[in-house]
LUMVEX-611583 format. One line per field, with one value per residue (C-alpha): residue in one letter; z, y, x. Coordinates in steps of 0.001 Angstrom, whole numbers. Example, Ala and Ser with C-alpha at 12.3 -4.5 7.8 and 13.67 -1.06 7.14 Angstrom:
BEGIN
type = A/S
c3 = 7800/7140
c2 = -4500/-1060
c1 = 12300/13670
***
This chain:
BEGIN
type = M/F/K/F/I/D/G/L/P/Q/D/V/I/A/V/E/A/I/G/R/V/T/H/K/D/Y/Q/H/T/L/I/P/K/A/E/A/M/M/A/K/G/P/I/R/M/L/Y/V/I/G/N/E/F/I/G/F/E/L/E/A/L/W/D/D/S/L/F/G/F/K/H/W/H/D/F/S/H/V/A/V/V/T/D/H/A/W/L/R/A/A/I/S/M/F/K/P/F/F/H/G/E/V/R/L/F/R/L/S/E/S/L/A/A/K/D/W/I/T/D/A/K/R/A/G/A/Q
c3 = 1217/-1328/-4568/-7849/-9778/-13352/-16504/-15661/-17686/-17642/-15695/-12978/-9788/-8092/-5319/-2398/655/1849/5588/7386/5445/6402/5835/3464/1859/1010/677/-1967/-3330/-3941/-3201/-6343/-8816/-7849/-8194/-11534/-12866/-11584/-13443/-16517/-14838/-12092/-11779/-10445/-7738/-7044/-3405/-2036/1677/2063/3970/4673/5952/9304/9998/9382/10709/12669/10405/7220/8177/8764/4995/3924/5549/4206/475/598/1469/-411/-3954/-2885/-6216/-8219/-7471/-9946/-8616/-5441/-5052/-1667/-1477/2054/4681/7465/9821/11042/7628/6030/8764/8550/4587/5315/7660/5407/2310/1633/2050/-555/-4218/-6450/-6136/-3834/-3472/-1115/-2025/-404/-1339/-2492/-5381/-6690/-10426/-9618/-8463/-11097/-13688/-11936/-11833/-15420/-16083/-13838/-16407/-18894/-16545/-15267/-18228/-18898
c2 = 14274/12541/14721/12750/12580/12909/11781/8505/5787/4603/1463/3580/4825/7925/9518/11817/11694/15076/16838/14185/11514/11016/7760/9989/10383/6847/6156/9016/9595/6871/3240/4726/5480/2304/-122/1864/882/-2240/-3623/-3420/-5468/-5100/-1948/-288/2557/5236/6196/9288/10229/13378/16028/17735/14075/15013/11570/8874/8738/5462/4407/5494/2976/859/1287/724/-2371/-3391/-2374/-3989/-7388/-6999/-6236/-7508/-9325/-6439/-4676/-5483/-2927/-464/2090/4076/7263/8513/9183/8762/5974/4562/3840/2643/104/-839/-1822/-3177/-5754/-6220/-6334/-10052/-10831/-8892/-10640/-7831/-6368/-3633/-1336/1860/5139/7865/11557/12404/9475/10635/10433/7221/5724/7084/5501/2379/2115/3884/610/-1960/-3840/-4094/-4950/-7739/-9164/-9440
c1 = -39129/-38078/-37132/-36821/-33882/-33943/-31785/-31369/-32747/-36172/-35726/-33794/-35386/-33663/-34233/-32872/-33669/-33886/-35297/-37692/-38744/-42391/-44952/-46358/-43634/-43158/-46845/-47785/-44308/-41893/-44471/-46383/-43485/-41250/-44696/-45446/-41936/-42026/-45059/-42762/-40277/-37350/-35513/-32782/-32678/-30110/-30535/-29094/-29046/-26934/-25987/-29912/-31231/-32010/-33992/-36928/-40051/-40530/-43516/-41217/-38832/-41246/-42915/-39263/-38803/-42261/-41954/-38194/-39737/-42554/-40151/-36676/-36859/-37721/-34560/-31853/-29102/-29437/-26584/-26706/-25018/-24480/-21924/-24138/-22366/-25469/-26730/-24135/-23534/-27400/-26959/-23958/-26048/-28407/-26603/-26135/-29641/-30200/-31814/-29951/-26332/-26407/-23334/-22406/-20772/-19771/-21346/-17920/-18768/-21930/-21143/-19754/-22582/-24596/-22032/-22456/-26076/-26799/-24317/-25217/-27767/-24618/-22694/-24762/-24822/-21139
***
């Protein structure tokens, strides 16, 4: 499931993956909120995948891929916070193909990830 993280700027969607992430989680939670935000312009994303994360349903991985391809120009910055080696490897592999800036952080760097995604818009304008 997804748990939204509050307290960040209006153009930042911040979410934590907990337990098993399902097709329903994407279709009824993440995608509608992200697309509503994108209607106002590009957004930034903080995606935390911590120790309580179990995995993705196959359909959820498909949803993530389709959503990413459909909206790859709508994300200006993405911060992914995880210690899962396979996720870090996958993100590193696809990072060069992504339109916006993508940075990986470890769970111990969660505060740095929040700081970066909050300041990313200003830093990108310099």
